[in-house]
Structures are given as C-alpha cells and as structure tokens.
C-alpha positions in Angstrom: 316.0 -106.1 69.0 319.1 -106.9 71.1 316.8 -108.7 73.6 315.3 -110.8 70.8 318.8 -111.6 69.6 319.9 -112.8 73.0 316.8 -115.0 73.4 317.3 -116.6 70.0 321.0 -117.3 70.6 320.2 -118.6 74.1 317.9 -121.2 72.5 320.9 -122.7 70.6 320.2 -121.1 67.2 322.9 -120.0 64.8 322.9 -116.3 63.8 323.2 -115.4 60.1 322.4 -112.3 58.1 319.8 -113.0 55.3 317.8 -110.4 53.3 319.5 -107.7 55.4 317.9 -109.1 58.6 319.2 -111.2 61.5 318.1 -114.7 60.8 318.5 -117.6 63.3 318.9 -121.1 61.9 319.0 -124.7 63.1 321.0 -127.1 61.0 321.0 -124.5 58.2 317.1 -124.2 58.2 315.6 -120.8 58.9 313.8 -120.8 62.2 313.2 -117.1 63.2 314.0 -113.7 61.7 314.1 -110.4 63.6 312.3 -107.8 61.7 312.6 -104.0 62.3 309.8 -101.7 61.3 309.2 -98.0 61.8 306.6 -98.5 64.6 307.5 -101.9 65.9 309.9 -104.9 65.7 308.8 -108.5 65.3 310.1 -112.0 65.7 309.0 -113.9 62.6 308.7 -117.7 62.8 309.4 -119.1 59.3 307.2 -122.1 59.9 304.9 -120.5 62.5 301.8 -122.2 61.1 303.1 -125.4 62.6 303.4 -124.0 66.1 300.8 -124.3 68.9 299.6 -120.9 70.0 297.5 -121.2 73.1 298.1 -117.5 74.0 297.3 -116.2 70.5 300.6 -114.3 70.2 301.5 -115.6 66.7 300.0 -113.3 64.0 299.3 -114.3 60.4 300.0 -111.4 58.0 299.7 -112.7 54.5 302.1 -115.6 54.2 300.9 -119.1 54.5 303.7 -120.6 56.6 305.2 -117.7 58.6 303.8 -116.1 61.7 305.2 -113.2 63.7 305.0 -111.7 67.1 305.1 -107.9 67.1 306.6 -105.7 69.9 306.5 -102.0 70.5 308.9 -101.9 73.4 311.5 -104.0 75.3 309.2 -104.5 78.3 306.8 -106.5 76.1 309.7 -108.8 75.0 310.9 -109.3 78.6 307.3 -110.1 79.7 306.9 -112.6 76.9 310.4 -114.2 77.2 309.2 -117.6 78.5 306.6 -117.8 75.7 309.1 -116.8 73.1 311.6 -119.4 74.3 308.8 -122.1 74.2 307.9 -121.1 70.6 311.5 -121.2 69.5 312.1 -124.6 71.1 308.9 -125.9 69.5 310.1 -124.5 66.1 313.4 -126.3 66.6 311.6 -129.6 67.3 309.6 -129.1 64.1 312.9 -128.7 62.2 314.3 -131.8 63.9 311.2 -133.8 62.9 311.4 -132.5 59.3 307.9 -131.0 59.5 306.7 -128.9 56.6 303.8 -126.5 56.2 301.3 -127.8 53.6 301.0 -124.8 51.3 297.9 -124.2 49.1 299.0 -123.9 45.5 296.6 -121.0 44.8 295.3 -119.8 48.1 293.4 -116.9 46.5 290.9 -117.3 43.6 292.1 -115.8 40.3 289.8 -112.9 39.4 287.8 -113.4 36.2 289.4 -110.5 34.4 292.9 -111.9 35.1 291.8 -115.4 34.1 290.5 -114.1 30.8 293.9 -112.5 30.1 295.7 -115.7 31.1 293.5 -117.6 28.6 294.1 -115.0 25.9 297.9 -114.9 26.2 299.6 -118.3 26.5 303.0 -116.7 27.4 301.4 -114.8 30.2 299.7 -118.0 31.5 303.0 -119.9 31.3 304.8 -117.1 33.2 302.0 -116.8 35.8 302.2 -120.6 36.4 305.9 -120.3 37.4 305.5 -117.8 40.2 304.9 -118.6 43.9 301.5 -118.1 45.5 302.6 -115.0 47.4 303.7 -113.2 44.3 300.6 -114.2 42.4 298.5 -112.8 45.3 300.3 -109.5 45.0 299.8 -109.4 41.2 296.0 -109.5 41.5 295.6 -105.9 43.0 298.1 -104.6 40.4 296.1 -106.1 37.6 292.9 -104.4 38.9 294.6 -101.1 39.4 296.0 -101.1 35.9 292.6 -102.1 34.5 290.9 -99.2 36.5 293.4 -96.7 35.1 292.9 -98.0 31.6 289.1 -97.9 31.9 289.2 -94.3 33.3 291.3 -93.2 30.3 288.9 -94.8 27.9 285.8 -93.2 29.5 287.5 -89.9 30.3 
C-alpha cells in the first residue's frame, strides 16, 4: 500500500483520511482511495467509469461510477506503475474539466414483491425514494431473504 501511496502523491494529489482509508484528492474532490482487504489491496478510482481503459485493468464491482484495480503483491503495482500514473493523470484531467458520471436513478429493477409493499405502505415508498441507488440495490436481497424466512415459518 505504501507503493500506491507514493504513486498517488507523486501525481500531485493531496492525501487525506476518509472513511478510515487513505484518500487522494484534487482541489478537494476525491480522485483515488487505497483500499486494504484480507486477500488483496486496491486502488479505487472514484469516477473510474469516465476513464479510458485500453488494458482492461479497471474493474467494476457494484458501484456505477467507481472502478478499482486490485493487487495481490507489490510486484504487480511496480509493473503497472506507468498505467496507474496514466489513469491518475486522466482522473485529474476529468476533475479539472468538471466531468461527472451520469448515474442511472434506478439501475436495478424493483422486484414485484417489493414494489407491492411500496404501493401498500406510503411511508415505506417515501423512505425508499430518498435513498441512493446503491443502498436500494442492497435492500432488494434483504427483502427477499426476509420474505423467504417468513414464508418458511408459515409453511413449517
């Protein structure tokens, strides 16, 4: 992770700590975040969807805008350093230009069972309309899980 830190700082980004992670900004806008996981670390590009990726190194993982590059060892980071710097510089240029990722309001269809509950309970519908798309997407499986548990209790 130290190698990713040096690369990010070497590209002229400012280091901050956000969400307990090293975050690198340009003019107070988040550009990249270094993420540490049990089996790997990653360099997350906050607006990675805007970047050209001719080498296919930017991985989408559930968020619409962000992309990340996972690493399992320092050698991978060293080998990819020129590509990483190019991505960081492109991300900085996107910030300078004020580019934004066009986010879909509801990227995932709302399941029929959940839509029925939203139609039945106005307060639930109002609350659901106030959450971001990522949270809504995570709620769908929870809804189905709770329905499955409830149905198994009724049948059992």
